[in-house]
N, C-alpha and C positions, 0 to 999 in steps of 0.2 A: 624816730627816737634815737638819741645818741647813747652809745654804750659808755658806762663809767670806766675810767682807766684803772688798770690793775696797779698794785703798789710798785711792781717792777717798771711799768710804763712811766709812772710818776717819777721813780728814781732816775730813769734814763733821761727824762725831760727836765731834770733839775728842780723838780717840785718837792714839796714836803711829802714824805711817805712814811709808812709804819715799818720799823725795822724788824718787828716780829712777825711779819707776813709769812705764811707757810712756804710760798714759792721762793721768797728771798732766803729764808732759813735753809731750805733744801739746796739752793745754789751755794750758799756759804759752806754748808757741810760737804758738798762735793769738792769745793775749793780746798777745804781743810784736809780732805783725804789726799788730794794731789800734793799739798804742801808736806804732809807726813811722808809721802813717798820721796819727794824731792829732798827733804832735809835728812832722810835716812840714807840717801845715795851719796857715795863718795864724790867730793868735788872733782876728782880725777876721772870719774866715769862720764866722759863727755857725751857719749852716744845715748845713754839712759837719761841723762839730764836734758839733753836736747829733745828727746821724745816727750818728757814731762812738760817742758816749756811749750811745745806745740799744743798739748792738751790744756795747759793752764792759762796761757796768755791769749788775749784777743788777736794779737799778731806779734811775731817774733822774727827779727831779721837774722842774718847769718853772723856767726862768730860772737854770739851772746854768751856772757859768763855771769851767772847769778850765784853767788856763794851762799852756802847755808850758814846760818839759820835765817831763812827768808820768810816773811809773813805778808799776807794780803787778805782782803775780804772776799773778792770774787775772782780776781785774776783775769777774767774775760774783758774787763775794761782797761787793761794795761796793754799798751802797744809800744814795743821796743824796736828801735832801728837796728841797723847793722853795727857790729863792733861795740856794743854796749857792755860795760862792766859794772856790776853791782856787788859791792863788798859785803861782808858778813853783817848779820843782824839788822838788815834793812826792813822797814815796815812801810807798805804802801796801802793806804785806805782808799780803795778804788770804787766807791759807789758812783762816781762820775769818771769819764775818760781821763786816763793819765797817759800822756804821750811823751816818750823819751827818745830824742833824736840820735842819729848816727854818731858814733865815736864818743858818746858821753860816759864819763867816769863818775861813779857814785861811791863815796867813802863809807866806812863802817858806821853802823848805827844811825843812818840817815832816816828821817821820817818824812814821807810825802803823803799829805793828807788832802784828799779831794772831798772829804766829808765835813759837814758843819752841822751845828745844832741850834735850835731856837734859843733866843735869850730869855724868853718867858719860861719860868720854872715849871709851870703846870703843863705847858705844851711839851717840854722836854720829858716830863714824867710820863707822858702818854706814849713815849717811844718814837717820837717823830724826829726826822732829820732830813737833810737834803745834801746834794753834792754840787760842787762847782769844779769844772775841769781844771787840770793842771797840765801845762805843756812846758817841756824842757827842750830847748833847742839842740842843735848839733854841736858836738865838740865842747860840751860843758864839763866842768869839773866841780863836783859838790863835795866839800870837805866833810870829814867825820862829824857826827852828831848834829849836823845841820837839819833844820826843819823847813819844809816848803809847805806853805799854807794853802787852803782852798782858793781856787780862782787865779792862782799865780801863773804867769807865763815868764819863763826865762828865755831871753833871746839866744842866738847862736854865740858860742865862744865865751859864755859867762863863767866866771869863777866865783863860787860861793865859799867864803871862809868857814873854817871849822866852827861849829857851835852857833852859826848864824841862824836867825829866825826870819825867813823871807815872808813878808806879809803883803807885798805889792809887786806887781810885774816890773821887770827891768829890761832895758834894751840890749841889743847885741854888744859884744866886746867891752864888757865892764866887769869889775870885781866888786862884789858886795860882801859886807861883813857886819857883825854886830847884832844887837837885840834892841829894837827890830833892825833888820839889815838895811843898810843904806849903801849907795855907791861910794866907794872910797878911791877908785881910780878907773880911768879908761885904759883899755888894753890895746 
């Protein structure tokens, strides 16, 4: 007899899961406590912030700088490479893996959303959602107020213009801008 998957297992498998599951709620509350510590710590206190990064993120490279006020859902699904810079007011909804490559710069008020919801209103009302991984390559620059949607992969060296809404994956060495974002030039 096969055992039924937990809601957490469904979430990590990219399947529909219930957001109000007690285990997931406890995980989010633990994340929120770490975020409260992080966001109350001076941006200049690198040692304390680095310790919080180790507790918060699934993995965190060297020389990472995440400015307050930072928000995420779980933290454990976020994987940061070396020399990553995340500016103020960034939000990462990480019910699926979010991977950010070495040397990437993320502007202020960027939203990275690995979560999505059913189109059916009744199913949404039941508190169901699922995640699609987001991968951001090495040496990318994401301008302020940009949005990266679920399931998107940005290749290496990609520049995302300020305010862009990225709805589809893009290859290496391009600049995208607009709503929805489209390739406007090769780099």
